[in-house]
LUMDREN-388197 format. One line per 2 residues: number of its first residue (from 0); their letters; for each residue x, y, z of C-alpha. Coordinates in steps of 0.5 Angstrom, whole numbers, plus 2048, in hexadecimal, padded with zeros to 3 digits. Each point is the difference from the previous one (the first is absolute). Example, Ala and Ser with C-alpha at 12.3 -4.5 7.8 and 13.67 -1.06 7.14 Angstrom:
BEGIN
0	AS	819 7F7 810 ~ 802 807 7FE;
***
This chain:
BEGIN
0	MT	7F3 82E 844 ~ 804 806 7FE;
2	AR	803 801 7F9 ~ 807 803 800;
4	PT	802 803 7F9 ~ 806 7FD 7FD;
6	RP	800 806 7FA ~ 7FF 807 800;
8	TA	7F9 802 7FF ~ 801 806 7FC;
10	GG	803 801 7F9 ~ 7FB 7FC 7FC;
12	GN	803 7FD 7FA ~ 807 801 803;
14	LV	7FF 7FB 805 ~ 806 7FE 803;
16	AN	801 7F8 800 ~ 802 7FC 806;
18	RF	808 801 7FF ~ 802 7F9 803;
20	VF	7FB 7FC 7FC ~ 801 804 7FA;
22	AG	808 800 800 ~ 800 7F9 803;
24	SI	7FC 7FD 7FA ~ 804 803 7FB;
26	LL	806 7FE 803 ~ 7FD 7F9 801;
28	VA	7FE 800 7F9 ~ 806 802 7FD;
30	AF	805 7FB 804 ~ 7FB 7FA 7FE;
32	VA	800 802 7F9 ~ 808 801 800;
34	AA	801 7F9 804 ~ 7FB 7FC 7FC;
36	GA	802 803 7F9 ~ 807 7FF 801;
38	AS	800 7F9 803 ~ 7F9 7FE 7FE;
40	RR	801 7F8 800 ~ 803 800 807;
42	AE	7FB 805 802 ~ 7FA 7FB 7FD;
44	SF	804 7FA 804 ~ 800 804 806;
46	FG	7F9 802 801 ~ 7FD 7FA 7FD;
48	DL	804 7FC 805 ~ 7FD 805 805;
50	LS	7F9 7FF 7FE ~ 801 7F8 800;
52	LI	803 801 807 ~ 7FA 804 802;
54	AR	7FB 7FB 7FD ~ 803 7FA 803;
56	NF	800 803 807 ~ 7FB 805 800;
58	GW	7FB 7FD 7FC ~ 7FB 7FE 806;
60	FY	800 807 802 ~ 7FE 803 7F9;
62	IV	7FA 7FB 800 ~ 7FE 802 807;
64	SV	801 807 7FF ~ 7FC 800 7F9;
66	GV	7FA 7FC 803 ~ 800 804 806;
68	LA	7FF 807 7FC ~ 7FB 7FD 7FC;
70	GF	7FC 7FD 805 ~ 801 807 804;
72	SL	7FD 804 7FA ~ 7FA 7FB 800;
74	WL	7FF 801 807 ~ 800 807 800;
76	AG	7FB 801 7FB ~ 7FB 7FD 805;
78	TR	802 804 806 ~ 7FD 806 803;
80	HG	806 804 7FD ~ 7FD 7FF 7F9;
82	AV	7FC 806 801 ~ 806 804 801;
84	RL	801 805 7FA ~ 807 801 7FD;
86	GK	7FF 808 801 ~ 7FC 804 804;
88	DH	7F9 7FE 802 ~ 7FD 804 7FB;
90	ER	804 7FF 7FA ~ 7FE 7FB 7FA;
92	PE	805 7FC 7FB ~ 804 805 7FC;
94	FH	7FF 7FB 7FA ~ 7FA 7FD 7FC;
96	TL	800 7F8 802 ~ 802 7FE 7F9;
98	SW	806 805 7FF ~ 802 7FE 807;
100	LA	800 7F8 7FE ~ 803 801 7FA;
102	ML	806 804 803 ~ 801 7FB 805;
104	FS	800 7FA 7FC ~ 804 803 7FA;
106	AG	805 802 806 ~ 800 7F9 804;
108	MG	7FF 7FA 7FB ~ 7FE 802 7F8;
110	IG	807 7FF 7FD ~ 802 7FA 804;
112	LL	7F9 7FD 7FD ~ 801 801 7F9;
114	FF	807 7FC 800 ~ 7FE 7FB 805;
116	GV	7F9 7FF 7FF ~ 802 7FB 7FA;
118	AE	807 7FE 802 ~ 7FF 7FE 808;
120	PI	7FA 7FB 7FF ~ 804 7FD 7FA;
122	MH	806 7FF 804 ~ 7FD 7FD 806;
124	FT	7FC 7FB 7FB ~ 807 7FE 7FD;
126	AP	804 800 807 ~ 7FB 7FF 805;
128	PE	802 7FF 807 ~ 7FC 7FA 802;
130	AE	7FB 7FD 7FA ~ 803 7FD 7FA;
132	AR	802 805 7FB ~ 7FB 802 7FA;
134	SV	7FB 7FC 803 ~ 7F8 802 802;
136	QA	802 801 807 ~ 806 804 7FE;
138	AR	7FC 805 7FD ~ 7FB 800 806;
140	DA	806 801 804 ~ 803 805 7FC;
142	ML	7FA 805 800 ~ 800 7FF 808;
144	LT	807 802 801 ~ 800 806 7FB;
146	FF	7FA 802 804 ~ 803 7FF 806;
148	HW	806 804 7FE ~ 7FC 806 7FD;
150	GL	7FA 800 805 ~ 7FE 802 807;
152	HA	807 800 803 ~ 804 805 7FB;
154	WG	7FA 805 801 ~ 800 7FF 807;
156	VY	807 802 801 ~ 7FE 806 7FC;
158	VV	7FA 802 804 ~ 804 800 807;
160	VG	805 805 7FD ~ 7FB 804 7FC;
162	LA	7FB 800 806 ~ 805 802 805;
164	LA	803 806 7FC ~ 7F9 803 7FE;
166	YF	7FE 7FF 807 ~ 806 804 804;
168	HF	800 805 7FA ~ 7F9 802 7FF;
170	RH	7FD 7FF 807 ~ 806 802 804;
172	DL	804 805 7FB ~ 807 7FC 801;
174	PM	804 7FF 7F9 ~ 7FE 7FB 7FB;
176	SL	806 7FC 801 ~ 801 7F9 804;
178	RS	803 803 806 ~ 7FA 803 802;
180	CL	7FD 7F9 800 ~ 804 7FF 806;
182	HP	7FF 806 804 ~ 7FB 7FB 805;
184	VL	806 7FC 801 ~ 806 804 7FF;
186	GE	7FD 807 803 ~ 805 806 7FF;
188	RI	805 7FC 7FD ~ 7FD 800 7F9;
190	WG	803 807 7FF ~ 807 7FD 801;
192	RA	805 7FC 7FC ~ 7FB 7FA 802;
194	GD	7FB 803 7FC ~ 805 802 7FA;
196	LI	802 7F9 800 ~ 7F9 7FD 7FF;
198	DL	7FF 805 7FA ~ 807 7FF 7FD;
200	LS	7FE 7F8 800 ~ 7F9 802 7FD;
202	VF	804 804 7FA ~ 805 7FB 7FF;
204	AT	7FB 7FA 7FF ~ 7FB 805 7FC;
206	IF	805 803 7FB ~ 804 7FA 7FF;
208	GL	7FA 7FC 7FF ~ 7FE 805 7FB;
210	AT	806 800 7FC ~ 801 7F9 800;
212	SL	7F8 7FF 7FD ~ 802 806 7FB;
214	GL	806 7FC 7FE ~ 7FD 7F9 7FF;
216	GA	7FA 804 7FD ~ 804 803 7FB;
218	MQ	802 7F9 7FE ~ 7F9 7FD 800;
220	IN	7FD 806 7FC ~ 806 7FF 7FB;
222	AG	7FE 7F8 800 ~ 7F9 802 7FE;
224	LS	802 805 7FB ~ 804 7FB 7FD;
226	HV	7FB 7FA 800 ~ 7FB 805 7FD;
228	FG	803 805 7FC ~ 807 7FC 7FE;
230	VP	804 806 804 ~ 807 7FD 802;
232	SG	802 7FF 807 ~ 806 803 803;
234	AN	802 805 805 ~ 7FF 806 7FB;
236	VQ	7F9 7FF 7FF ~ 7FF 7FF 808;
238	LV	803 806 802 ~ 7FC 804 7FB;
240	II	7FA 7FC 803 ~ 802 802 807;
242	AV	801 808 7FE ~ 7F9 800 7FD;
244	IT	7FD 7FD 806 ~ 804 804 805;
246	LC	7FE 807 7FC ~ 7F9 7FE 800;
248	AT	800 7FE 807 ~ 803 807 801;
250	AS	7FB 804 7FD ~ 7FB 7FC 803;
252	VV	802 801 807 ~ 801 807 7FF;
254	SG	7F9 801 7FE ~ 7FE 7FD 807;
256	LH	7FB 7FB 802 ~ 7FA 803 7FD;
258	AG	802 802 7F9 ~ 806 7FB 7FF;
260	IR	800 7F9 804 ~ 7F8 800 801;
262	RL	7FF 800 7F8 ~ 805 7FB 7FF;
264	SE	7FE 7FB 805 ~ 7F9 801 7FD;
266	LN	802 7FF 7F9 ~ 804 7FA 802;
268	ML	7FA 7FD 803 ~ 7FC 801 7FA;
270	LA	805 7FD 7FB ~ 801 7FA 805;
272	GL	7F8 7FF 800 ~ 800 800 7F9;
274	LL	805 7FB 7FF ~ 7FD 7FC 806;
276	GF	7F9 800 7FD ~ 803 7FE 7F9;
278	VL	804 7FA 803 ~ 7FA 7FE 804;
280	LA	7FB 800 7FA ~ 805 7FD 7FA;
282	GP	803 7FB 805 ~ 7FD 7FA 803;
284	TL	7FA 804 803 ~ 7FC 7FB 804;
286	FL	806 7FC 802 ~ 803 807 803;
288	LD	7F9 801 804 ~ 801 7F9 803;
290	AF	807 801 801 ~ 7FF 806 804;
292	VD	7FB 7FD 805 ~ 804 7FA 801;
294	NI	807 804 801 ~ 7FC 804 805;
296	GY	7FE 7FA 804 ~ 806 7FD 800;
298	YL	804 806 802 ~ 7FB 801 806;
300	RS	801 7F9 802 ~ 807 800 800;
302	VV	802 807 802 ~ 801 7FF 807;
304	HR	804 7FA 7FF ~ 804 803 7FB;
306	TF	801 807 805 ~ 804 7FC 805;
308	MR	803 7FB 7FC ~ 808 7FF 801;
310	DA	801 7F9 7FD ~ 804 7FF 806;
312	YR	801 7F8 7FF ~ 804 801 7FA;
314	NN	805 804 7FC ~ 7FB 804 7FC;
316	DW	804 805 7FB ~ 7F9 801 7FC;
318	LA	7FD 804 806 ~ 806 804 801;
320	SW	801 802 7F9 ~ 7F8 802 7FF;
322	TI	7FC 801 806 ~ 806 803 805;
324	FY	802 804 7FA ~ 7FA 803 7FF;
326	WA	7FE 801 807 ~ 807 804 800;
328	WW	7FF 804 7FA ~ 7F9 802 802;
330	IA	803 802 807 ~ 805 804 7FC;
332	WS	7FB 803 7FC ~ 7FC 802 805;
334	PF	803 807 802 ~ 7FF 802 7F9;
336	VG	7F9 7FD 7FF ~ 7FD 802 807;
338	TF	803 807 800 ~ 7FC 801 7F9;
340	IA	7FA 7FD 802 ~ 800 804 806;
342	RI	801 807 7FC ~ 7FA 7FE 7FC;
344	SR	7FB 7FE 806 ~ 7FF 806 804;
346	GR	7F9 800 802 ~ 7FE 7F9 800;
348	TV	7FE 7FC 806 ~ 805 7FA 803;
350	RE	7FA 7FB 7FE ~ 800 803 7F9;
352	FV	807 800 7FF ~ 801 7F9 802;
354	LG	7FB 7FD 7FC ~ 802 805 7FA;
356	VL	807 7FE 800 ~ 800 7F9 803;
358	LV	7FA 7FD 7FC ~ 7FE 804 7FA;
360	PT	807 7FF 7FD ~ 801 7F9 802;
362	LL	7F9 7FE 7FC ~ 803 804 7FA;
364	TF	806 7FC 801 ~ 7FD 7FA 800;
366	VW	7FB 801 7FA ~ 806 802 7FC;
368	LT	804 7FA 802 ~ 7FB 7FC 7FE;
370	VF	7FE 803 7F9 ~ 808 800 7FE;
372	GN	803 7FA 804 ~ 7FA 7FB 7FF;
374	TA	800 802 7F9 ~ 807 7FE 7FF;
376	LH	7FF 7FA 804 ~ 7FA 7FE 7FC;
378	MQ	804 801 7F9 ~ 806 7FC 803;
380	LL	7FC 7FA 804 ~ 7FA 7FF 7FB;
382	DG	802 803 7F9 ~ 807 7FE 800;
384	KP	803 807 7FF ~ 807 802 801;
386	IA	7FF 805 806 ~ 805 7FD 804;
388	GA	806 800 7FB ~ 7FF 807 7FF;
390	VE	800 801 808 ~ 806 7FC 801;
392	AN	804 804 7FA ~ 7FE 807 802;
394	SA	7FB 801 806 ~ 7FF 807 7FE;
396	TA	7FD 7FE 7F9 ~ 7FB 7FB 804;
398	IY	7FA 805 7FF ~ 801 801 7F8;
400	AM	801 7F9 7FF ~ 7F9 7FF 803;
402	LA	7FD 805 7FC ~ 803 7FE 7FA;
404	EL	7FB 7FA 801 ~ 7FA 804 800;
406	PA	7FD 804 7FA ~ 802 807 7FF;
408	SA	807 7FF 803 ~ 802 806 7FB;
410	AT	7FC 805 804 ~ 801 7FD 807;
412	AP	807 7FF 800 ~ 802 807 7FF;
414	LT	7FA 802 805 ~ 804 7FC 805;
416	VV	807 803 7FE ~ 7FC 807 802;
418	LV	7FD 7FE 806 ~ 807 7FD 803;
420	AL	803 807 7FE ~ 7FB 804 804;
422	FF	800 7FB 806 ~ 807 801 800;
424	VT	7FF 808 800 ~ 7FB 800 805;
426	SS	804 7FC 805 ~ 806 804 7FF;
428	DS	7FC 807 801 ~ 7FD 7FD 806;
430	GS	806 7FE 803 ~ 804 806 7FE;
432	LV	7FB 804 804 ~ 801 7FB 806;
434	VD	807 801 800 ~ 7FF 808 800;
436	ML	7FB 7FF 806 ~ 805 7FC 804;
438	TS	806 805 7FE ~ 7FC 806 802;
440	GG	7FF 7FE 807 ~ 7F9 7FD 7FE;
442	HP	7FD 806 7FD ~ 7FA 7FD 7FB;
444	DP	801 805 7FB ~ 808 801 7FF;
446	PI	803 805 7FB ~ 800 7FF 7F9;
448	WQ	808 801 7FF ~ 800 7FA 805;
450	RI	7FB 7FC 7FC ~ 804 801 7FA;
452	FW	807 7FE 803 ~ 7FD 7F9 803;
454	AL	7FD 7FE 7FA ~ 806 802 7FC;
456	TE	804 7FC 805 ~ 7FC 7FA 7FF;
458	GA	801 800 7F9 ~ 807 801 800;
460	VA	802 7FB 805 ~ 7FC 7FB 7FC;
462	AA	803 802 7FA ~ 807 7FF 803;
464	LL	7FF 7F9 803 ~ 7FD 7FE 7FA;
466	VF	807 802 7FC ~ 805 7FE 805;
468	GG	7FC 7FA 803 ~ 7FD 800 807;
470	LQ	7F9 800 800 ~ 7FF 7F9 803;
472	AL	805 802 805 ~ 7FB 806 801;
474	QS	7FA 7FC 801 ~ 803 7FB 805;
476	AA	802 806 804 ~ 7F9 803 800;
478	IS	7FD 7F9 802 ~ 805 7FF 805;
480	AG	7FD 807 803 ~ 7FA 7FC 802;
482	LP	803 7FD 806 ~ 801 806 804;
484	LA	7F9 803 7FD ~ 7FC 7FA 802;
486	IV	802 802 807 ~ 7FE 807 7FF;
488	LL	7FA 7FE 7FD ~ 7FE 7FC 806;
490	LV	801 806 805 ~ 7FC 804 7FB;
492	AF	7FA 7FC 801 ~ 801 800 808;
494	GL	801 807 800 ~ 7FA 801 7FC;
496	VR	7FB 7FC 804 ~ 803 804 806;
498	AL	7FF 806 7FD ~ 7F9 7FE 7FE;
500	RA	7FE 7FE 807 ~ 803 806 803;
502	EA	7FB 804 7FC ~ 7FA 7FC 801;
504	AG	802 801 808 ~ 800 807 7FF;
506	SG	7FA 801 7FC ~ 7FC 7FB 805;
***
């Protein structure tokens, strides 16, 4: 496989971007922000209807695609290709394992678990798809469903994108962009407009997803500050929050992977570990240990059935609202998380990559969900605490409502606000780096001016849509991009196997 450069190799920090993708991204962002801001209700209605239409008609395709991608990831780790190194044969990992895991977990899941670790189990408990609401079975099913949505399937999607990008970039010197993963399928056409459109779709999903998360995250941080410190809620406070997060993310992304993003990710994991340990010890410890074993067993028993469950014999809006929504979101998020994970995975073997990205974060996710989710369920189901009421009133304050029922909430609640902010900074800086790479022809170290440009652009987009409306429209649009991306990801998996087999045949 021969790499064809899409950028000048000279010039160092004055790297010339892929002009079509770079300019197209700017125009697409500007046009969408203008349209969504000018007619936010109409845009929200349009993209909401589009998302519902996709869920109804292509829900089966999402379910099959995510199931295939998760199964493909597990299968690949056990094949002879597992020994292939993501780089030259003599290379070793660029980052220490703990730093590597901290960065991939912070980018992939961290912020979502802080908000939904308490809220989602309680939501399923009070409004279950099958069991009687607020029953013991509803509590058991609530943890199963939350495990299912945040477990192997989400990370399996990330594995496929990240592994393919790392393999084609580090081992075959192709640009670190999604087009490179389709070289075994499209051949030289990846250097034309077909490849540009694939990268443009990746930028669309990444920057709009990040801007949406930043805008919604500002509202959620504001809710935490209001709950803990009495800070008023409103657009002005949220704009200040966006500005602070954007400036911190810009400073981090300018500092680079080793000095900025890595250190922030390690700090995130340290603070998250302290909070996790506190809730485990201050909460119903023995119950949580029992629940973790029970949750794992129930998940393993049900995972295959749930993987291919479409519920075709009844009109189930719950499945579209939850599972299919999550699958579309993970797919739409995969260019961002997959590209970032690929960037930090040089020197690892295929097997190390798959096991590290698929199993370790999934296990950490299950521990977190058990400690926070089961503590909240214990408070609601057995202690009669009003956690469900707090979640119904404002899901962003769910974790604070739970912490308020434990000792030392005056210390743990502010710690949680800081942790939420840090996770958002980490997501923003790593996302900015990914957009930089995609619009620089797949260069792994894009120029500083471009890093600053995209980090500030994300903040500006989030702020504009927060003021003029359109965040919900933007979220629906980003998730709608999951349908064409699902097709691309299946082709990526096929191309990766084809390339690995060709390499094995050549070396044999």
